[in-house]
VEXZAMAR-263102 format. One record per atom (N, C-alpha, C, CB): residue in three letters; x, y, z. Coordinates in steps of 0.2 Angstrom, whole numbers, plus 2048, in hexadecimal, padded with zeros to 3 digits. Glycine has a CB too. Layout:
BEGIN
AlaXYZ;...
end
This chain:
BEGIN
MetEEF5044CB;MetEEA4FE4CA;MetEE64FF4C3;MetEE54FE4CF;ArgEE45054C2;ArgEDF5094BB;ArgEE35064B6;ArgEDE5134B9;LysEEA5094B5;LysEED5084AF;LysEEE5004AE;LysEF450C4AF;LeuEF04FD4B4;LeuEF24F54B1;LeuEEB4F24B0;LeuEF64EF4B8;SerEE64F44B2;SerEDF4F04B0;SerEDF4F24A8;SerED74F34B4;IleEE04FA4A6;IleEDF4FA49E;IleEE44F649A;IleEE050149C;LeuEEB4F449C;LeuEF04F149A;LeuEEC4E9499;LeuEF64F24A0;ValEEA4E749F;ValEE74DF49E;ValEE24DF499;ValEE44DC4A5;LeuEDC4E5499;LeuED74E5493;LeuEDA4E548B;LeuED34EB495;LeuEE04E948C;LeuEE24EA485;LeuEE54E4483;LeuEE94F0484;PheEE94E1488;PheEEC4D9486;PheEE64D4483;PheEEE4D548E;LeuEE14D5487;LeuEDB4D0486;LeuED94D147F;LeuED54D348C;PheED94D847D;PheED54DA477;PheEDA4D8471;PheED34E1476;IleEE04D8472;IleEE54D646C;IleEE74CF46D;IleEED4DA46D;AlaEE74CC472;AlaEE94C5472;AlaEE34BF473;AlaEEF4C3477;GlyEDE4C2475;GlyED84BC476;GlyED84BA47E;GlyED94B3470;ProED74B447F;ProED54B2486;ProEDB4AF48A;ProED04AD484;LeuEE04B0487;LeuEE74AF48B;LeuEE84B548F;LeuEED4AD487;LeuEEA4B4494;LeuEED4B9497;LeuEF44B849C;LeuEE84BD49B;ArgEF94BA49A;ArgEFF4BA49D;ArgF034BE4A0;ArgF024B9499;ProF004BE4A8;ProF014C44AB;ProF0A4C44AD;ProEFC4C54B2;GlyF0E4BF4AD;GlyF144BF4AE;GlyF174C24AA;GlyF164BA4AE;HisF154C34A2;HisF194C549D;HisF164CC49B;HisF184BF496;SerF104CD49D;SerF0E4D449B;SerF0F4D94A0;SerF074D5499;PheF114D64A7;PheF114DA4AC;PheF184D94B0;PheF0A4D94B0;ProF1D4DA4AF;ProF234D74B2;ProF244DB4B9;ProF2A4D74AD;GlnF264D84BE;GlnF274DB4C5;GlnF2F4DC4C7;GlnF224D74CA;GlnF304E14C8;GlnF374E44CB;GlnF3A4E14D2;GlnF364EC4CC;ThrF334E14D6;ThrF354E24DC;ThrF2F4DF4E0;ThrF374EA4DE;GlnF2F4DB4E7;GlnF2A4D84E9;GlnF254DC4EB;GlnF2B4D44EE;HisF1F4D94EB;HisF194DE4EB;HisF184DF4F3;HisF124DA4E7;ProF164E54F6;ProF154E64FE;ProF104E1500;ProF144EE501;AlaF0C4DE4FD;AlaF064DA501;AlaF094D4503;AlaF004D84FC;PheF114D2500;PheF134CB504;PheF154CD50B;PheF1A4C8500;LysF164D350D;LysF194D5514;LysF124D7518;LysF204DD512;GluF0E4D7516;GluF074D851A;GluF054D351D;GluF014DA516;ArgF024D2523;ArgEFE4CE527;ArgF034C6527;ArgEF54CD523;GluF094C7527;GluF0D4C2527;GluF0C4BD52D;GluF124C4527;AlaF0B4C0534;AlaF0A4BE539;AlaF044B9538;AlaF0A4C253E;GluEFE4BB536;GluEF94B7536;GluEF94B2530;GluEF24BB535;ArgEFE4B152B;ArgEFE4AD526;ArgF024A752A;ArgF024B051E;HisF074A952D;HisF0B4A4531;HisF064A1535;HisF114A7535;SerF024A453A;SerEFD4A053E;SerEF949B53B;SerEF94A4542;MetEF549E535;MetEF149A531;MetEF5494530;MetEED49D52B;ValEFA49452C;ValEFF48D52B;ValF00489531;ValF06490527;ThrF0448C537;ThrF0348853C;ThrEFE48453F;ThrF0548A53E;AsnEF8489540;AsnEF3485543;AsnEED48153F;AsnEF0489548;GlyEEE485538;GlyEE7481535;GlyEEA47D530;GlyEE1486532;IleEF147C52E;IleEF2478528;IleEF947452A;IleEF347D521;GluEFE47552E;GluF02470530;GluF0146D536;GluF08473531;AsnEFC46F539;AsnEFA46B540;AsnEF246A540;AsnEFD470548;TyrEF146953A;TyrEE8468539;TyrEE846253C;TyrEE5467530;ProEE346153F;ProEE045A542;ProEDF45453D;ProEDA45B546;HisEDD456537;HisEDC451532;HisEE045152B;HisED3451531;MetEE544E52C;MetEEA44E526;MetEED454526;MetEE744E51F;ProEF145552B;ProEF645B52A;ProEFB45C524;ProEF945A52F;ValEFD461521;ValF0146251C;ValF0846351F;ValEFF469517;LysF0C45F51C;LysF1345E51E;LysF1846051B;LysF1545751E;AsnF17462513;AsnF1B46450E;AsnF1E46A510;AsnF19465508;LeuF2446A511;LeuF27472513;LeuF2747750D;LeuF30472516;AlaF28475508;AlaF2747A501;AlaF2047C502;AlaF284754F9;ValF1B478502;ValF1347A502;ValF1247F509;ValF0D474503;LeuF1447D50F;LeuF13481514;LeuF16487512;LeuF1447E51B;AsnF1C489510;AsnF2048F510;AsnF1B49350A;AsnF2A48D50F;AlaF1948E505;AlaF164924FF;AlaF0F497503;AlaF1248D4F9;LeuF0A493508;LeuF0449550A;LeuF0749C510;LeuF0148E50E;ArgF0E49B512;ArgF104A0516;ArgF114A6513;ArgF1649E519;HisF134A650E;HisF154AA509;HisF104AE505;HisF194A6504;ValF0A4AA502;ValF074AE4FE;ValF014B2502;ValF044AB4F9;ProF004B9500;ProEFC4BD504;ProEF54BC502;ProEFF4C3503;ArgEF14B7505;ArgEEA4B5502;ArgEE64BB504;ArgEE74AE506;HisEE74BF508;HisEE24C5508;HisEE14C9502;HisEE34CA50F;ValEE54C94FE;ValEE54CE4F8;ValEE04C84F2;ValEEF4D24F5;PheEDF4C24F2;PheEDC4BF4EE;PheED44BF4EF;PheEDE4B84EE;MetED24C24F4;MetECA4C34F7;MetEC84CA4F6;MetECA4C2500;ProEC24CB4F5;ProEBF4D24F5;ProEC04D54FE;ProEB64D24F3;GluEC04DB4FD;GluEC24DF502;GluEBE4DE508;GluEC24E7500;GluEB74DC507;GluEB34DC50D;GluEB34D6510;GluEAC4DD50B;ValEB74D150E;ValEB84CB511;ValEC04C9514;ValEB64C550C;ArgEC54CF511;ArgECB4CF514;ArgECE4CD51B;ArgECE4D4512;HisEC94D0520;HisECA4CF526;HisECA4C7528;HisEC64D2529;LeuEC64C3525;LeuEC74BC525;LeuECB4B8521;LeuEC24BB524;AlaED04BB51E;AlaED54B8519;AlaED84B351C;AlaEDA4BC517;TyrEDA4B3521;TyrEDF4AE526;TyrEDB4A952A;TyrEE44B252B;GluED44A9529;GluED24A252C;GluED049E529;GluECD4A1530;AsnED149752B;AsnED2491526;AsnECC48F525;AsnED748B529;ArgEC849351F;ArgEC249351D;ArgEC2495515;ArgEBE497522;ProEBD493511;ProEBB49550A;ProEB849B50D;ProEB648F506;LeuEB94A0507;LeuEB64A7506;LeuEB24A9500;LeuEBA4AB507;SerEAE4AC500;SerEAA4AE4F8;SerEB04B34F5;SerEA14B24F9;IleEB04B34EF;IleEB44B74EA;IleEAF4BB4E5;IleEBA4B44E7;GlyEA84B94E6;GlyEA34BB4E1;GlyEA24B74DA;GlyEA44C14DF;TyrE9D4B74D7;TyrE9C4B34D2;TyrE9A4AB4D5;TyrEA34B34CE;AsnE974AA4DB;AsnE964A34DC;AsnE9C49F4DE;AsnE9249F4D7;GlnEA24A24E0;GlnEA84A04E0;GlnEAB4A04E6;GlnEAB4A24DB;ThrEB049D4E8;ThrEB449E4EE;ThrEBA49D4EC;ThrEB34994F4;IleEBF4A04F2;IleEC549D4F3;IleEC64984F9;IleECA4A34F4;SerECA4934F7;SerEC948D4FA;SerECC48D501;SerECC4884F7;GlnECA48A505;GlnECD48950C;GlnED548950B;GlnEC948250F;ProED848D510;ProEDF48B50F;ProEE148450F;ProEE348E512;PheEE0481516;PheEE247A516;PheEE147550E;PheEDF47751C;IleEDB47750C;IleEDA473505;IleEE0476500;IleED2474503;ValEE047C500;ValEE647E4FA;ValEEC47A4FD;ValEE84864F9;AlaEEE47B502;AlaEF4476505;AlaEF346F503;AlaEF347650D;HisEEE46D505;HisEEE464504;HisEEE4634FD;HisEE7461506;MetEEB4664F9;MetEEB4634F2;MetEF24654EF;MetEE44674EC;SerEF646B4F1;SerEFC46D4EE;SerF014674F0;SerEFD4734F1;GluF004654F6;GluF0445F4F9;GluF034594F5;GluF0445D501;LeuEFE4574F3;LeuEFC4514F0;LeuEFE4524E8;LeuEF544F4F0;LeuF004564E6;LeuF024594DE;LeuF0A4564DF;LeuF024634DC;GluF0D4554E4;GluF154544E5;GluF184584E0;GluF1844C4E4;LeuF1745F4E0;LeuF1B4634DB;LeuF234624DB;LeuF1946A4DD;GluF254634D7;GluF2B4644D4;GluF2D46C4D1;GluF2C45E4CF;AlaF3246E4D2;AlaF334754D0;AlaF334754C7;AlaF3A4774D4;AlaF354714C3;AlaF354714BC;AlaF2D46F4BA;AlaF3B46C4B9;HisF2946C4BE;HisF2346B4BC;HisF1F4714B9;HisF204684BF;LysF1B46F4B4;LysF174724B0;LysF0F4704B3;LysF184704A8;ValF0B4754B4;ValF054734B9;ValEFF4784B5;ValF084764C1;LeuEFA4744B3;LeuEF24764B2;LeuEEF4774B9;LeuEEE4704AE;GluEEC47C4B8;GluEE647C4BC;GluEE047F4BB;GluEE847F4C1;IleEDB47B4BD;IleED447D4B9;IleED04804BF;IleED04764B5;GlyECE4864BE;GlyEC948A4C3;GlyECF48F4C6;GlyEC54854C9;ThrED14964C3;ThrED549A4C6;ThrED249D4CC;ThrED649E4C2;GlyECB49F4CB;GlyEC84A14D1;GlyECC4A94D2;GlyEC949B4D8;SerECD4A94D7;SerED14AF4DA;SerEDA4B04D9;SerED04AE4E3;GlyEDB4AA4D7;GlyEE34A94D6;GlyEE74A74DB;GlyEE64AE4D5;TyrEE44A64E0;TyrEE84A44E6;TyrEEC49E4E6;TyrEE44A44EC;GlnEE84984E4;GlnEEB4924E3;GlnEF04924DD;GlnEE548E4E2;AlaEF04974D8;AlaEF54974D3;AlaEFB49A4D6;AlaEF249B4CE;AlaEFA49F4DC;AlaF004A34DD;AlaF0349E4E3;AlaEFD4AB4E0;ValF0049A4E5;ValF034944E9;ValF0748F4E6;ValEFE4914EC;LeuF0448D4DF;LeuF074884DA;LeuF0E48C4D9;LeuF034864D4;AlaF0E4924D6;AlaF134964D3;AlaF194964D9;AlaF0F49E4D2;GluF174964DF;GluF1D4964E4;GluF2048F4E4;GluF1B4984ED;LeuF1C48A4E1;LeuF1F4834E1;LeuF234804DA;LeuF1947D4E3;CysF204844D6;CysF244814CE;CysF254864C9;CysF1F47C4CA;AspF274854C4;AspF2A48B4C0;AspF2448C4BA;AspF3248A4BD;SerF1F4884BA;SerF1B48B4B4;SerF134884B6;SerF1E4884AB;ValF0F48D4B6;ValF0948C4B8;ValF0448F4B2;ValF094904C0;TyrEFF48A4B0;TyrEFA48D4AB;TyrEF348C4B0;TyrEFB4884A3;ThrEEE4914AE;ThrEE84914B3;ThrEE34944AF;ThrEE94944BA;IleEDD48F4AF;IleED74924AA;IleED14934AF;IleED548C4A2;GluECD4994AE;GluEC849B4B1;GluEC249C4AC;GluECA4A14B6;IleEBD49A4AE;IleEB649A4A9;IleEB34A04AA;IleEB14944AB;IleEB44A34AF;IleEB14AA4B0;IleEB44AF4AF;IleEAF4AA4B5;ProEB34B44A9;ProEB84B94A6;ProEBA4BC4AD;ProEB44BF4A1;ProEB64C14B0;ProEB74C54B5;ProEBC4C24BB;ProEB14C94B8;LeuEBC4BB4BC;LeuEC04BA4C1;LeuEC74B94BD;LeuEBD4B34C6;GlyEC74B54B9;GlyECE4B44B5;GlyED14BA4B3;GlyECD4B14AE;GluECE4C04B2;GluED24C74AF;GluED34CA4B7;GluECC4CE4AA;ArgED04C94BC;ArgED34CD4C2;ArgED84C94C5;ArgECD4CD4C8;AlaED84C24C4;AlaEDE4BE4C6;AlaEE54BF4C3;AlaEDD4B84C5;AlaEE34BF4BC;AlaEEA4C14B8;AlaEEC4C84B9;AlaEE94C14B1;ValEE84CD4BC;ValEEB4D44BE;ValEEF4D24C3;ValEE64DA4C0;LeuEEB4CF4CA;LeuEEE4CF4CF;LeuEF54CA4CF;LeuEE94CD4D4;LeuEF34C54CC;LeuEFB4C04CB;LeuF014C54C8;LeuEF94BA4C4;AlaEFF4C94C4;AlaF044CC4C1;AlaF074D24C5;AlaF024CD4BB;GluF024D54CA;GluF044DA4CE;GluF094D64D2;GluEFE4DF4D2;LeuF074D14D5;LeuF0B4CD4DA;LeuF134CB4D9;LeuF074C64DA;GlyF144CA4D2;GlyF194C94CD;GlyF1A4C24CD;GlyF204CD4D0;TyrF154BE4CA;TyrF134B74C9;TyrF154B64C1;TyrF0B4B54CC;HisF1B4B64C1;HisF1D4B64B9;HisF1C4AF4B5;HisF254B94B8;GlnF1C4AC4BA;GlnF1A4A44B6;GlnF124A14B6;GlnF1F49E4BB;IleF104A54B6;IleF094A34B7;IleF054A64B0;IleF064A74BD;GlnF024A34AC;GlnEFE4A54A7;GlnEF64A34A8;GlnF004A04A1;ValEF34A64A8;ValEEA4A74A8;ValEE84A74A2;ValEE64AD4AB;ArgEE24A24A1;ArgEDE4A249B;ArgED64A349D;ArgEE049A498;IleED34A6499;IleECB4A649B;IleEC94A1495;IleEC84AF49A;GlyEC649B499;GlyEC3496494;GlyEBF490499;GlyEC949348F;AsnEBF48A494;AsnEBA484497;AsnEC148049A;AsnEB647E48F;GlyEBF47E4A0;GlyEC547A4A4;GlyEC34724A1;GlyEC44794AD;TyrEBE47149F;TyrEBD46949D;TyrEC1468497;TyrEB546749B;GluEC346D493;GluEC746D48D;GluECF46C490;GluEC6474487;GlyED246E496;GlyED746E496;GlyEDB475494;GlyED9469493;TrpEE1473490;TrpEE547848D;TrpEEA475489;TrpEE947D493;ProEE6472484;ProEEA46E47D;ProEF147147C;ProEE646E477;GluEF047647B;GluEF647A478;GluEFD47A47A;GluEF5480479;GluEFB479482;GluF00479486;GluF01474488;GluF0047D48A;AlaEFD46E488;AlaEFF46748B;AlaF05464488;AlaEF946248B;ProF0946048B;ProF0645B491;ProF0845E497;ProF09451491;PheF0545D49D;PheF074614A4;PheF0945B4A8;PheF004654A7;AspF0E45D4AC;AspF114594B1;AspF0A4564B7;AspF1745D4B5;ArgF0845C4B8;ArgF0345C4BE;ArgEFC4604BD;ArgF0745F4C5;IleEF645E4BE;IleEF04624BD;IleEED4634C5;IleEEA45D4B7;IleEEA4684C5;IleEE74694CB;IleEE046B4C8;IleEEA46F4D0;ValEDA46A4CB;ValED346C4CB;ValED046F4D1;ValECF4664C9;ThrECD4754D1;ThrECB4784D6;ThrEC34794D7;ThrECE47F4D6;CysEC04754D2;CysEBA4754D3;CysEB746D4D1;CysEB847A4CF;AlaEB146B4D3;AlaEAF4654D1;AlaEAD4634CC;AlaEAC4654D4;ProEAE4604C6;ProEA945D4C2;ProEA64544C4;ProEAE45C4BA;AspEA14544C1;AspE9D44D4C3;AspEA34474C2;AspE9744C4BD;AsnEA74484BB;AsnEAC4434BB;AsnEB24464B8;AsnEAA43D4B6;IleEB74424B8;IleEBE4454B6;IleEBD4464B0;IleEC64414B7;ProEBE44D4AD;ProEBF44E4A5;ProEC444A4A2;ProEC24544A3;GluEC344749C;GluEC7443498;GluECD446495;GluEC2440493;AlaECC44D495;AlaED1451491;AlaED7453495;AlaECF45848E;LeuED445249D;LeuEDB4534A2;LeuEDF44D4A2;LeuEDA4544A9;ValEDC4474A2;ValEDF4424A1;ValEE444149C;ValEDB43E4A2;GluEE2444497;GluEE6442490;GluEEB448490;GluEE1442488;GlnEEB44D493;GlnEF1453494;GlnEF6452499;GlnEED45A495;LeuEF544B49D;LeuEFA44C4A2;LeuEFF44749F;LeuEF64494AB;ValF054484A1;ValF0B44449F;ValF0A43D4A2;ValF124474A2;ProF0D4394A0;ProF0F4324A4;ProF154344A9;ProF1142C49E;GlyF124314AF;GlyF154334B4;GlyF114384B8;GlyF1B4354B1;GlyF0C43B4B6;GlyF094424B9;GlyF0343F4BD;GlyF074484B3;ArgF004464C0;ArgEFA4444C5;ArgEF54494C5;ArgEFD4444CD;IleEF04494C5;IleEEB44E4C6;IleEE844E4CC;IleEE644D4C1;IleEE64534D0;IleEE34544D7;IleEDC4574D4;IleEE84594DD;IleED64524D5;IleED04564D4;IleECA4554D8;IleECE4544CD;ProEC54594DA;ProEC04574DE;ProEBB4534D9;ProEBD45D4E0;ValEB744F4DC;ValEB244B4D6;ValEAC44B4DA;ValEB54434D3;GlyEA644D4D6;GlyE9F44B4DA;GlyE9C4514D8;GlyE9F44A4E2;SerE954504D8;SerE904564D7;SerE904594DD;SerE894534D4;GlnE8C45F4DD;GlnE8C4634E3;GlnE854604E7;GlnE8A46B4E1;TyrE8345C4E4;TyrE7D4584E9;TyrE7F4514EC;TyrE764554E4;GluE854504EB;GluE874484ED;GluE8E44B4F1;GluE884424E6;ThrE904454F4;ThrE974474F7;ThrE9D4464F3;ThrE994434FE;GlnEA144C4F2;GlnEA644C4ED;GlnEAD44A4F1;GlnEA74544EA;TyrEB24474EE;TyrEB74444EF;TyrEBD4484EC;TyrEB643F4EE;LeuEC34484EF;LeuECA44B4ED;LeuECB4434EB;LeuED144F4F3;ValECE4434E4;ValED043E4E0;ValED943F4DD;ValECB43D4D9;ValEDB43C4DE;ValEE343C4DB;ValEE34384D5;ValEE84394E0;ValEE443A4CF;ValEE54364C8;ValEEC4374C6;ValEE043A4C2;ArgEEE4304C6;ArgEF642E4C4;ArgEF542B4BD;ArgEF94294CA;LysEFB42E4B8;LysEFB42A4B4;LysF024274B4;LysEF842D4AF;ThrF024214B3;ThrF0741D4B3;ThrF0D41E4AC;ThrF034164B2;IleF1341C4AD;IleF1641D4A7;IleF1541A4A0;IleF1C41E4A8;AsnF114134A1;AsnF0E41049B;AsnF0841349B;AsnF0D40849C;GlyF0441949D;GlyEFF41C49C;GlyEF941849F;GlyEFF41D495;ArgEFB4154A4;ArgEF34114A8;ArgEF24174AC;ArgEF44094AD;IleEEB4184AD;IleEE841C4B1;IleEE64194B8;IleEE241F4AD;IleEE841C4BF;IleEE74194C4;IleEE34204C8;IleEEF4164C6;ArgEDD41D4CB;ArgEDA4234D0;ArgEDA4214D7;ArgED44254CD;GluEDC4274DB;GluEDA4254E2;GluED742A4E5;GluEDF4234E6;LysED14284E9;LysECD42C4ED;LysED042D4F3;LysEC64294EE;GlnECF4344F5;GlnED14384FB;GlnECD43A4FE;GlnED443C4FA;SerECC43E502;SerEC7440508;SerEC1444503;SerECB44650E;AlaEBB444508;AlaEB7449506;AlaEB644F505;AlaEB3448508;ValEB4454500;ValEB645B500;ValEAF45E4FC;ValEBE45D4FB;ArgEAF4644FE;ArgEA94684FB;ArgEAD46F4F6;ArgEA446C503;PheEAB46D4F0;PheEAE4734EB;PheEA84754E6;PheEB64714E7;ValEA847B4E5;ValEA347E4DF;ValEA347A4D9;ValEA64874DD;ProE9E47A4D5;ProE9E4734D0;ProEA34764CA;ProE964714CC;MetEA44734C6;MetEA94744C0;MetEA44764BB;MetEAE46E4BE;ThrEA447C4B8;ThrEA047E4B3;ThrEA347D4AC;ThrE9C4844B3;GlyE9E4804A7;GlyEA147E4A1;GlyE9F47849D;GlyEA847D4A2;LysEA1475497;LysE9E470493;LysEA446B491;LysE9947348D;ThrEA2465493;ThrEA6460490;ThrEA545D489;ThrEA745C494;AsnEAA45B485;AsnEAA45947E;AsnEA845247E;AsnEB145A47A;LeuEA9450484;LeuEA7448485;LeuEA0445482;LeuEA744648C;
end
């Protein structure tokens, strides 16, 4: 782990804020964490996601992704015993790892296909990015808090997620150099939908984003861009996310 951390820091020094875990740290065998606590993960999915009393998730690929990704390694040691409870947990820096049901629900709303190119705003622990990587070939994820982004990049590399690229930056700006994206998912709540993200979405694409300030009711919103460029917003259920930080250029 010490050697791997040194390599990540060296890469940051040479290449700047873009972290490419898959390219920097290729994995030849599956990490042992995937075999740990499997029964707990299966129980979490069955009881807290597949049979959740409100809006149960039924997409088989999403359910299998949640069964496979070892959630416990994405959180601090002191809360790992709670990893497979259906609840958000602190990961430090006033941030949380989302409730497993919310991760599954938002992933299902994305309607992902294997060939999709996905942008995630708010890497956090890296857990949502790992779930996305189980479902599609290309994931780009942005984190504004450097220690979280760097830690997530190292962990995702260790787990062998070669198709995930991590960047330290301002999520309000998206990732214009890699745009357009087939799908965009935001795991923190802005007051309004950032226009840059809408611009970086392909026609026919969709954004899943919680919207609203921390002092009012937030709602999950599905944003669809039609083939002719029309934007359609559909308000879903009430949610609670940490606020999206950074500056918008609007």
